[in-house]
C-alpha positions in Angstrom: 0.0 0.0 0.0 1.4 3.4 -1.0 2.3 5.8 1.8 0.1 8.8 2.1 2.0 11.9 1.1 2.6 14.3 4.0 2.7 18.0 3.8 5.1 20.1 6.0 2.9 22.4 7.9 5.8 24.3 9.6 5.9 28.0 8.9 8.4 29.1 6.3 11.8 30.2 7.6 12.2 34.0 7.1 15.3 35.1 5.2 18.3 35.8 7.3 18.7 39.4 8.3 22.0 41.2 8.5 23.4 41.2 12.1 22.5 44.3 14.0 25.3 46.4 15.4 26.0 45.6 19.0 28.3 47.0 21.7 31.8 45.5 21.4 33.1 45.3 24.9 36.6 44.4 23.8 36.8 47.9 22.1 35.9 49.6 25.4 38.1 47.8 27.8 41.1 49.4 29.5 44.4 47.5 29.5 45.1 46.3 33.1 48.8 46.9 32.6 48.2 50.6 32.7 47.3 50.4 36.4 49.6 52.4 38.6 51.7 53.6 35.6 53.0 57.1 36.4 51.2 59.9 34.6 53.1 62.7 32.8 53.5 65.7 35.1 51.6 68.8 34.2 54.8 70.7 33.5 55.9 68.0 31.1 52.6 68.3 29.2 53.0 72.1 29.0 56.7 72.0 28.1 56.1 69.3 25.5 53.4 71.2 23.6 55.4 74.4 23.8 58.3 72.7 22.0 55.9 71.2 19.4 54.5 74.7 18.8 58.0 76.0 18.1 58.6 73.2 15.7 55.3 74.0 14.0 56.3 77.7 13.7 59.4 76.6 11.9 57.6 74.2 9.6 55.1 77.0 8.7 58.1 78.7 6.9 58.2 76.0 4.3 56.3 76.5 1.0 53.1 75.0 -0.2 54.5 72.1 -2.2 56.3 70.7 0.9 53.1 71.0 2.9 51.2 69.3 0.0 53.7 66.4 0.1 53.3 66.1 3.9 49.6 66.2 3.6 49.6 63.5 0.9 51.9 61.4 3.1 49.5 61.8 6.0 46.4 60.9 4.0 48.2 57.8 2.7 49.2 56.9 6.3 45.6 57.0 7.4 44.9 54.1 5.1 48.0 52.1 5.9 46.5 49.8 8.5 43.3 47.7 8.6 41.5 49.7 11.3 38.2 47.7 10.7 37.4 44.4 8.9 34.3 46.0 7.2 34.1 46.4 3.5 33.4 50.1 3.9 36.8 50.6 5.6 38.5 48.4 3.0 37.2 50.7 0.2 38.0 53.9 2.1 41.5 52.6 2.8 42.3 52.3 -0.9 40.7 55.7 -1.5 43.0 57.3 1.1 46.0 55.6 -0.3 45.2 56.7 -3.9 44.3 60.3 -2.9 47.5 60.6 -0.8 49.6 59.3 -3.7 48.1 61.8 -6.2 48.7 64.7 -3.8 52.3 63.7 -3.2 53.0 63.3 -7.0 51.5 66.8 -7.7 53.5 68.3 -4.9 56.7 66.8 -6.3 55.8 68.1 -9.7 55.6 71.6 -8.2 58.9 71.2 -6.5 60.7 70.0 -9.6 59.2 73.0 -11.4 61.5 75.2 -9.4 59.3 76.3 -6.5 61.3 77.6 -3.5 61.4 75.5 -0.3 61.1 78.4 2.1 58.7 81.3 2.1 61.2 84.1 2.2 58.4 86.8 2.1 57.8 86.2 5.8 61.2 87.8 6.5 60.5 90.9 4.5 59.4 94.0 6.6 58.9 96.5 3.9 57.1 99.8 3.7 53.8 98.1 2.8 53.9 96.2 6.1 54.6 99.3 8.1 51.8 101.2 6.4 49.4 98.3 7.1 50.4 98.4 10.8 49.4 102.1 10.9 46.3 101.6 8.9 47.5 104.1 6.2 47.7 103.6 2.4 50.1 105.6 0.3 48.5 107.5 -2.6 49.0 106.0 -6.1 51.0 108.3 -8.4 49.9 109.2 -11.9 50.7 106.6 -14.6 51.9 104.0 -12.1 54.1 101.2 -13.1 53.3 97.5 -12.7 55.4 97.3 -9.6 53.7 100.3 -8.0 50.3 98.8 -8.7 51.3 95.6 -7.1 52.6 97.4 -4.0 49.4 99.5 -3.8 47.3 96.4 -4.0 49.3 94.8 -1.1 48.8 98.0 0.9 45.0 97.9 0.3 44.8 94.3 1.3 46.8 94.9 4.5 44.7 98.0 5.3 41.5 96.0 4.7 42.7 93.3 7.1 43.7 95.9 9.7 40.2 97.5 9.4 38.5 94.1 9.8 40.5 93.3 12.9 39.6 96.7 14.4 35.9 96.1 13.7 36.0 92.5 15.1 37.6 93.6 18.3 40.5 92.1 20.3 38.9 89.4 22.5 41.2 86.7 23.8 39.4 84.1 21.8 40.3 86.0 18.6 43.8 86.3 19.8 44.0 82.5 20.3 42.4 81.9 16.9 44.9 84.2 15.1 47.8 82.6 17.0 46.7 79.1 16.0 46.4 80.1 12.4 49.9 81.7 12.5 51.4 78.4 13.7 49.5 76.4 11.2 47.0 74.8 13.6 44.7 73.6 10.8 44.9 70.5 8.8 48.1 72.0 7.5 51.4 71.4 9.2 49.8 70.7 12.5 47.8 67.8 11.1 50.9 66.4 9.4 53.1 66.9 12.4 50.9 65.5 15.1 49.6 62.6 13.0 52.9 61.3 11.5 55.1 62.0 14.6 52.7 60.4 17.0 52.2 57.3 14.8 55.8 56.8 13.6 57.5 57.6 16.9 55.2 55.3 18.9 53.2 57.9 20.8 55.8 60.6 20.9 56.3 64.0 19.2 59.7 65.7 19.3 58.4 67.8 22.2 57.2 64.7 24.1 60.5 62.9 23.4 62.5 65.8 24.9 60.5 66.0 28.1 60.1 62.2 28.4 56.4 61.5 27.9 54.5 59.2 25.6 50.8 58.8 24.4 49.3 55.4 24.8 45.9 53.9 24.0 43.8 53.0 27.0 43.2 49.5 25.5 46.9 48.9 25.2 47.0 48.6 21.4 49.7 50.3 19.4 48.8 53.8 18.1 48.3 54.0 14.3 48.0 57.0 12.1 44.2 57.1 12.3 44.4 57.1 16.2 46.9 59.9 16.1 44.8 61.9 13.6 41.6 61.5 15.7 43.5 62.6 18.8 44.8 65.6 16.9 41.2 66.6 16.2 40.9 67.1 20.0 43.2 70.1 19.7 40.5 71.8 17.6 38.0 70.9 20.2 40.2 72.4 22.9 40.4 75.7 21.0 36.7 75.6 20.3 36.0 75.4 24.0 38.1 78.4 24.8 41.0 76.3 26.1 38.9 74.8 28.8 39.3 71.4 27.1 43.0 71.6 27.6 42.6 72.7 31.2 40.9 69.4 32.0 44.2 67.9 32.9 44.4 70.2 35.9 41.6 68.4 37.7 41.0 65.1 35.7 42.2 62.1 37.9 44.0 60.6 34.9 45.1 64.1 33.6 43.3 63.6 30.4 42.7 66.7 28.3 40.0 66.9 25.7 42.3 65.3 23.0 42.9 62.3 25.3 39.1 61.9 25.9 38.5 62.0 22.1 41.4 59.8 21.2 40.9 57.3 24.1 44.4 57.9 25.2 46.5 58.8 28.3 49.9 60.5 28.5 52.5 58.6 30.6 55.9 59.4 31.9 58.3 57.6 29.6 61.5 57.9 31.6 
């Protein structure tokens, strides 16, 4: 006798959904070996950043092609390590490498074209600069030459800047902002300096090396270029908070300033 066919009455299995993002505790842990490690003294933090600012002031004398090469090198370094196993990061990693390589090649092309290495104009204190400081502009003579027109334009630009500063006022926040721009505290030399030095010197900049301190991740993993760049972003946050973010290390139990909070780092005494 033939067996009666049976029908599976179980409900259909729904298609598998992509796994939802969950908290990864291993990415939030603190390395137990950091316990009782000696923190960097406050004077070491201050002296180290002062030395780094002097180095940045010297770097700001270099011309655009050299900054472009350093920027390209920094962007390439951001994609040098597998920060995440995701496909998105894998794609972004190659984009960063390619973009950095293109910027470096273009910068080298400008250098080979004969561009100077140092901005010599910053050492020139001519009549135009003196007139700009006083807010005056010399009258343009009849039938001016090309050189006279160029000088007059420079005087007008300097006087315009002087007028804008007079209207804006002289609050201490504006002074800090102008000082930061003077030292290149943008994604310019500061981004190159703090990213590459911190990553390549294993948590140290020249300033930190001289005073004997080192930046380490709280989870104990080695610092890479992306970690250093994210921590550098904390300096912008410190300026945006009116320097209060930097002052955190005066009362924080682990002497973490805003850049340490953002970068998940702490600064230790290295010797």
